[in-house]
C-alpha positions in Angstrom: 73.3 0.0 -37.8 72.6 -3.4 -36.3 73.5 -4.4 -32.0 75.4 -7.5 -32.4 75.6 -9.2 -35.4 77.8 -5.7 -37.1 81.4 -6.3 -37.4 83.4 -3.7 -38.8 86.8 -5.3 -40.1 88.4 -2.0 -39.6 87.9 -1.9 -35.8 88.7 -5.6 -35.7 92.0 -4.9 -38.0 92.9 -2.4 -35.0 92.1 -4.5 -32.1 94.1 -7.8 -33.3 97.2 -5.5 -34.6 97.7 -4.7 -30.8 97.7 -8.7 -29.4 101.2 -9.4 -29.9 102.2 -5.9 -28.0 99.8 -6.5 -25.1 101.3 -9.9 -24.5 104.9 -8.8 -24.3 103.6 -6.0 -21.9 105.3 -3.4 -23.7 101.9 -1.0 -24.4 101.4 2.6 -23.9 100.1 5.0 -26.2 100.2 8.5 -27.7 97.2 9.8 -26.3 97.0 11.6 -23.1 94.4 11.8 -20.4 92.9 14.1 -17.5 89.2 14.4 -16.1 87.5 16.3 -18.4 84.2 17.3 -17.6 81.6 20.0 -17.8 81.3 23.2 -14.9 79.1 25.7 -13.8 76.2 26.6 -11.5 73.6 25.0 -13.5 73.7 21.6 -15.9 70.9 21.0 -18.5 71.3 17.1 -19.3 69.4 14.8 -21.2 68.4 11.0 -21.2 68.6 9.5 -24.4 69.2 6.7 -26.3 72.1 5.5 -28.6 75.2 3.5 -29.3 78.2 2.6 -28.1 81.1 1.1 -29.4 83.6 -1.6 -28.8 86.5 -2.6 -29.9 85.6 -6.1 -31.6 83.6 -4.3 -34.0 80.0 -4.6 -31.8 77.7 -1.5 -31.1 75.5 -1.7 -28.3 72.4 -0.5 -28.0 72.4 1.8 -24.8 71.1 4.9 -22.7 73.1 7.5 -20.9 72.7 11.0 -19.9 74.1 13.6 -21.9 73.9 18.0 -22.7 70.4 18.5 -23.6 69.7 20.3 -26.9 70.1 24.1 -26.5 72.3 23.9 -23.4 75.9 25.4 -23.7 78.0 23.3 -21.9 81.4 25.2 -19.9 84.3 23.0 -20.7 87.0 22.2 -17.9 89.9 22.0 -18.5 89.7 25.4 -20.2 92.0 23.5 -22.9 88.7 21.9 -24.1 86.7 24.8 -24.6 86.5 26.5 -27.5 89.0 29.1 -28.5 88.1 32.9 -28.1 85.8 34.3 -30.5 85.2 30.4 -31.6 82.0 28.2 -31.1 83.8 25.0 -31.0 86.6 23.7 -29.3 87.8 20.1 -28.3 85.1 19.3 -26.4 81.8 17.9 -26.9 78.9 16.7 -25.3 76.4 15.0 -27.2 72.2 14.1 -26.0 73.6 10.5 -24.9 77.2 9.6 -23.3 78.7 6.8 -21.6 79.3 7.6 -18.9 77.7 10.6 -18.5 79.0 14.3 -18.7 81.7 14.7 -15.6 79.8 17.6 -13.6 82.6 20.0 -11.7 81.4 22.2 -9.3 82.8 23.7 -5.7 82.5 23.1 -2.3 80.2 25.0 -0.6 77.9 25.6 -3.7 74.7 25.0 -5.0 74.2 23.5 -8.7 70.9 22.7 -10.6 70.9 20.2 -12.9 68.0 19.4 -15.3 66.6 16.3 -16.4 64.4 15.8 -19.6 64.0 12.1 -20.5 64.2 11.4 -23.9 63.8 7.7 -23.5 61.6 5.7 -25.3 57.8 6.0 -23.6 58.1 2.2 -23.2 61.1 2.7 -20.9 59.0 4.7 -18.5 60.2 7.5 -16.1 64.0 8.4 -15.1 65.6 10.0 -12.9 69.1 11.0 -11.0 70.2 10.0 -7.1 73.4 12.4 -5.9 74.8 9.8 -3.4 76.8 12.0 -0.5 75.4 15.5 -1.6 72.3 17.0 -0.9 69.1 17.3 -3.0 67.6 20.4 -1.5 64.6 20.8 -3.9 62.8 19.3 -6.9 60.4 20.4 -9.4 58.2 19.0 -12.2 58.2 15.2 -10.4 56.1 12.8 -12.3 53.1 11.6 -10.1 53.0 9.1 -8.4 56.3 10.2 -7.1 59.2 7.7 -7.1 60.6 5.2 -4.5 64.2 7.2 -4.1 64.0 10.5 -6.1 62.1 13.0 -8.0 61.5 11.3 -11.4 60.9 12.1 -14.9 58.3 11.1 -17.0 58.7 10.2 -20.5 59.1 13.5 -22.5 59.4 15.3 -19.6 61.7 18.1 -17.4 62.1 17.8 -14.1 65.0 19.6 -11.7 67.1 19.2 -8.9 68.7 21.9 -6.5 71.8 20.1 -5.6 74.0 21.3 -2.4 77.7 20.7 -2.3 78.1 21.7 1.3 81.4 22.4 3.0 82.7 19.5 3.9 81.7 17.4 0.5 85.0 18.0 -1.4 85.8 14.5 -3.2 84.9 12.6 -6.2 80.9 11.6 -6.3 78.5 10.0 -8.4 75.3 10.2 -10.0 73.2 7.9 -11.4 69.4 6.5 -11.8 67.5 5.5 -9.2 64.6 4.5 -11.4 65.0 0.9 -12.3 68.1 0.8 -11.5 69.0 -3.0 -12.1 68.3 -2.3 -15.9 69.1 1.5 -15.6 72.2 1.7 -14.8 73.5 -1.5 -16.9 72.0 0.6 -19.6 74.3 3.4 -18.9 72.7 6.0 -16.8 75.3 6.8 -14.7 78.4 9.8 -14.5 80.4 11.4 -12.0 80.2 14.8 -9.8 84.0 16.2 -9.0 83.5 18.7 -6.1 86.5 21.0 -5.7 87.8 21.8 -2.6 86.5 25.9 -1.6 89.9 27.0 -0.2 93.1 24.8 -1.6 95.9 24.8 0.9 98.4 27.7 0.0 101.3 25.4 0.0 99.9 23.5 -3.4 102.1 24.9 -5.9 101.7 25.7 -9.4 103.1 23.4 -12.2 106.5 24.2 -14.4 106.5 27.3 -16.5 105.7 27.1 -19.6 103.2 23.9 -19.0 99.6 24.0 -19.2 97.9 23.3 -16.0 95.4 20.2 -16.9 94.6 20.2 -13.3 90.8 20.9 -11.9 92.3 22.6 -8.7 95.4 22.4 -6.7 94.6 20.0 -4.3 92.0 17.2 -4.0 90.5 18.5 -0.8 91.1 21.3 1.6 94.3 19.9 3.4 97.9 20.8 2.7 98.8 16.9 2.4 96.5 15.9 -0.6 98.5 18.4 -3.3 99.0 16.7 -6.6 100.2 17.5 -9.8 97.9 15.6 -12.4 94.9 14.1 -12.1 93.0 11.3 -13.6 89.2 10.1 -13.3 88.7 6.6 -14.1 84.9 4.7 -14.1 84.8 1.5 -13.8 81.3 -0.5 -15.5 80.8 -3.7 -17.5 78.2 -4.4 -20.0 75.6 -7.6 -20.7 75.5 -7.2 -24.0 72.3 -9.8 -23.7 69.9 -7.2 -21.6 70.4 -4.3 -24.1 69.6 -6.7 -27.3 66.5 -7.4 -25.1 65.6 -3.9 -24.4 66.4 -3.1 -28.3 64.0 -5.8 -29.2 61.3 -5.4 -27.1 61.6 -1.7 -28.5 60.9 -2.7 -31.8 58.1 -5.0 -31.4 56.6 -2.3 -29.5 56.9 0.5 -32.0 55.9 -2.3 -34.8 53.0 -4.0 -32.9 49.8 -3.9 -34.7 47.1 -2.3 -32.9 44.3 -3.2 -35.1 40.9 -4.6 -33.9 41.3 -7.8 -35.7 44.0 -8.6 -33.4 43.1 -10.7 -30.6 45.8 -9.9 -28.4 46.9 -6.3 -26.8 50.2 -4.7 -27.8 52.9 -4.6 -24.8 53.5 -0.8 -23.8 56.4 -1.6 -21.2 59.4 -2.8 -21.3 59.8 -6.5 -19.2 63.3 -7.1 -19.2 65.5 -9.9 -17.1 68.2 -8.8 -15.7 69.4 -11.9 -14.1 71.5 -14.0 -14.5 74.1 -11.6 -15.1 77.1 -12.1 -17.5 78.9 -9.5 -18.8 81.0 -9.6 -21.8 82.5 -6.6 -22.0 84.6 -4.9 -19.6 84.8 -0.5 -19.7 86.5 2.3 -18.2 85.3 5.5 -19.0 82.9 4.2 -21.3 86.1 2.4 -23.8 87.6 -1.1 -23.6 91.2 -1.3 -24.5 92.8 -0.2 -26.8 89.8 2.3 -27.3 91.2 3.3 -23.9 94.3 4.9 -25.6 92.9 7.2 -27.8 92.6 10.9 -27.2 89.5 12.0 -24.9 86.6 13.7 -27.4 88.1 11.5 -30.4 85.3 11.8 -33.2 85.6 7.8 -33.3 83.5 7.4 -30.5 80.5 10.3 -30.6 78.9 8.6 -27.6 81.9 7.6 -25.2 83.9 10.7 -25.2 86.5 10.1 -22.1 89.5 7.9 -22.7 91.9 6.3 -19.7 95.5 6.7 -20.7 97.3 8.5 -17.7 100.9 10.1 -18.5 103.4 11.4 -15.7 106.7 12.5 -15.2 109.4 11.1 -12.4 108.1 12.4 -8.6 105.1 14.1 -10.4 102.0 13.5 -7.4 99.1 11.9 -9.4 95.3 12.0 -8.3 93.8 8.9 -9.3 89.7 9.0 -9.0 88.3 5.7 -8.9 84.1 5.0 -9.2 82.8 1.7 -9.3 79.9 2.4 -11.6 78.7 -1.3 -12.8 77.2 -4.3 -10.7 80.9 -5.8 -9.8 83.6 -5.0 -8.2 86.8 -4.6 -9.9 90.0 -5.6 -8.6 92.2 -2.2 -9.9 95.6 -3.0 -10.2 98.2 0.1 -10.7 101.8 -1.3 -11.8 105.0 1.0 -10.9 104.3 1.4 -7.4 101.3 1.2 -4.8 98.9 3.5 -4.3 98.2 6.0 -1.3 94.4 6.4 -0.4 93.1 9.8 0.4 89.2 9.7 1.1 86.3 7.8 -0.3 83.0 8.8 -1.5 84.2 13.1 -0.4 85.7 11.8 3.0 89.3 12.7 3.7 91.2 10.0 5.8 93.0 11.3 8.4 94.1 10.3 12.0 92.0 10.3 14.9 94.6 11.9 16.9 96.4 14.2 14.6 93.8 15.8 11.7 97.2 17.1 9.9 98.1 13.4 9.1 96.5 11.3 6.5 95.5 7.7 7.5 94.8 6.3 4.1 96.6 3.1 3.6 98.9 2.0 0.7 97.2 -0.6 -1.5 98.5 -2.8 -4.2 94.7 -3.1 -5.5 92.8 -0.4 -5.4 89.5 -2.2 -5.4 86.3 -0.2 -7.3 83.1 -1.1 -5.7 79.7 -0.6 -6.9 78.4 2.7 -5.6 81.7 3.6 -3.9 83.7 6.4 -5.0 87.3 7.1 -4.0 90.8 8.8 -4.9 94.4 8.2 -4.3 97.8 9.7 -5.1 100.3 7.4 -6.8 103.9 8.4 -7.9 106.7 6.9 -10.0 110.8 7.8 -9.1 112.8 4.8 -10.3 113.9 4.7 -6.8 116.0 1.3 -5.7 115.8 0.0 -9.7 119.5 -0.7 -8.9 120.6 1.0 -12.2 121.0 4.4 -13.8 117.5 5.0 -15.4 119.1 7.9 -17.8 122.0 5.5 -18.7 124.3 8.1 -17.3 127.9 7.2 -17.5 130.9 9.0 -16.2 132.5 8.8 -20.2 130.0 10.4 -21.3 130.3 14.1 -22.0 127.7 16.0 -20.4 126.7 13.9 -17.7 124.6 16.2 -15.6 125.2 15.4 -11.5 122.7 14.0 -9.1 123.0 15.5 -5.9 120.3 14.3 -3.5 118.4 16.5 -1.7 117.4 14.9 1.9 115.1 12.1 0.2 117.5 11.1 -1.9 116.5 12.5 -4.9 117.7 15.4 -7.5 115.4 18.3 -6.6 115.6 22.0 -6.6 116.5 21.4 -2.9 119.7 20.3 -4.1 120.8 22.5 -6.8 118.6 21.2 -9.6 116.6 23.5 -11.7 113.1 22.9 -12.4 112.1 21.9 -15.6 110.5 24.8 -17.8 109.0 24.8 -21.5 108.4 27.3 -24.3 105.3 28.6 -25.3 105.1 26.2 -28.0 105.6 23.5 -25.6 108.7 22.4 -26.1 111.5 21.9 -23.3 113.3 24.8 -22.9 116.0 24.9 -19.6 116.2 22.9 -16.6 117.6 19.9 -15.2 116.5 17.1 -17.8 117.4 14.3 -14.9 115.1 16.1 -12.4 113.8 14.2 -9.8 116.5 11.1 -10.0 116.9 8.5 -7.9 120.8 9.5 -6.8 121.6 6.7 -5.7 121.7 4.8 -8.6 123.4 8.0 -10.6 126.0 6.0 -12.6 125.5 2.6 -11.7 125.5 0.1 -15.0 123.1 -2.0 -16.2 124.5 -3.8 -19.1 127.4 -5.8 -18.9 128.9 -5.1 -21.9 126.6 -2.6 -23.9 126.9 -1.7 -27.8 126.1 1.8 -27.0 127.9 4.3 -24.9 126.4 3.8 -21.4 128.1 2.0 -18.6 129.3 -1.4 -18.6 130.3 -3.9 -15.8 126.4 -4.0 -14.8 124.5 -7.4 -14.1 122.4 -7.6 -17.5 123.6 -8.9 -20.8 120.3 -7.2 -22.9 118.9 -9.5 -25.7 120.1 -8.9 -29.5 117.3 -6.1 -30.9 118.0 -7.8 -34.1 116.0 -11.1 -32.8 113.4 -9.4 -31.4 110.1 -8.0 -32.3 109.1 -4.8 -30.7 105.9 -3.8 -29.9 104.7 -0.3 -31.3 104.7 1.3 -28.0 108.0 0.3 -26.4 111.2 2.5 -26.6 113.6 0.0 -27.1 115.5 -0.2 -24.4 115.3 0.2 -20.2 116.2 3.8 -19.9 114.3 6.5 -19.8 114.6 9.7 -22.2 115.9 10.4 -25.9 119.1 11.1 -24.7 120.1 7.5 -23.0 117.6 5.6 -25.8 119.7 7.1 -28.5 123.3 6.5 -27.1 122.2 2.8 -25.6 121.3 1.3 -29.0 124.6 1.8 -30.7 124.9 0.8 -34.1 121.3 -0.5 -33.7 118.6 1.1 -34.3 114.7 0.4 -33.8 113.5 -1.7 -36.8 111.3 0.5 -39.5 107.7 1.3 -37.8 108.6 0.5 -34.5 107.5 2.5 -31.3 105.2 4.3 -33.1 102.9 5.1 -30.0 106.2 5.8 -28.2 108.1 8.0 -30.5 112.0 8.6 -29.9 111.7 12.2 -28.5 109.6 10.8 -25.7 111.1 7.7 -25.0 109.1 7.0 -22.1 108.2 3.7 -20.0 105.3 2.1 -20.0 103.5 0.4 -17.0 100.1 -1.7 -17.4 97.0 -0.8 -15.2 94.2 -2.9 -15.2 91.6 -5.1 -13.7 93.6 -7.9 -11.9 90.5 -10.1 -12.6 92.1 -11.9 -15.9 89.0 -12.5 -17.7 88.1 -8.7 -17.4 91.1 -7.4 -19.5 89.2 -9.2 -22.5 86.3 -7.9 -24.9 84.1 -10.1 -25.3 86.3 -12.9 -23.8 89.4 -11.9 -26.8 92.7 -10.8 -25.2 93.9 -8.3 -24.9 91.0 -5.6 -24.1 88.2 -4.5 -21.4 89.6 -2.8 -18.1 93.3 -2.4 -19.3 95.0 0.9 -19.8 98.8 2.3 -19.7 100.5 4.4 -17.6 103.7 6.1 -19.6 106.1 7.6 -17.3 107.8 10.4 -19.6 111.1 12.3 -19.4 111.2 15.6 -18.2 112.9 16.6 -21.8 108.8 15.4 -23.1 106.1 18.2 -22.3 102.8 15.9 -21.7 100.1 17.4 -23.9 97.1 15.8 -22.1 94.5 16.9 -25.4 96.3 14.8 -27.6 
């Protein structure tokens, strides 16, 4: 297939179909996210070529790290690995992917990375840098040596021995140390997640029956870094003019006649101009919206396996890992709450006078800086909304209690039962309003509701018969199927509504996106780019992050 002249009408129609919903800020999706990758003591990677897909139908020639031929990776979380007795599971690791495979290792260990340079010979050498970690040995390096690290000549294989010493737990990146202005732009970058060697004992397991998608129970060896879910977001941008130069020059080199009758010599090396830099594509984990919200390892993205679509239950602590992988800084804004920064580049931020206390600040925007990795904790509780998010009313049969704990929430400390799930992932028992903010319990929102929710509130909601709901909107300001169904009264959702947020889920969506408005476009068309949706789901909905 051709490069930037390709227009895939199917992709274009899919892209345009979400425009109206995004304008109304009612987006979310049925796919879920995690922090998938590969784990082990050794990794065999390949630097190869391929095409990355964009929502406007473009296929852009790119480079990327992938798994070398013959290497069988071990996937993490384990739910993405092949089932017992099978050779294939949900996860896959091609010869080239964007971003490269996320490498998951443990603090205090040493791991080996073997790299095969399968880039075109005209691209020259390539390599990998591991900032924040220590390369203790190399072998097979090209001569003369690279300026920054051991390099692999075209067709050659080299090996790095890397130490993730004690004290390096956290999120790191890896990327090419050879012609980085070109090779990183082309896609040669990825992430390293170093898990803590001794997670604190106070970090608990997830609810009974729920699959644990976490890579560990804490981000660092610190009692205040426990979390319930985690997501990794790698931010990058792409200038298609640079990629077109590379592809065109490689075609010219390959087709250049070498007979003696010609009076000029054929070029043998790339000579790509990388400035001025004008990116038109803005990506999270190698995808642009709405592709960010399709599942991890979706087969329609053979070279872009990772998504960006966080889900959570009220009160859950969400570990958000960020990496700036491109040339530009991007202002990442998470609607719904601020983010408490934990650490940067594997350095936990603690008080200078009391190391038991965290020192990271609350941030409205978590800016992603090129060459920097960070983590933060996010949560959503509904605290202070001023109305009962579950639509409770004293006159409703089965209205559950809400006894506040010391912090004002309905939890096990105040008599709530922790939700549990069956082996099939169905809500089995527990308090459906777990972690409700009790000060708002039974407080009405609507002045004159049409359904069986409390009346006398301050709002008159618009008539649902004159609205066009987005595919991701549950149709109400309430959380969970019980409240949503009761609040609608005799007016159901129009046919075809909430396809990406079905009635049994009935979550509430918040946009997470770049605060640079051009960066939420795809080739200058809104919506697109660095945009995803965070969906708060009720506890009666089990979040399956393989979907």
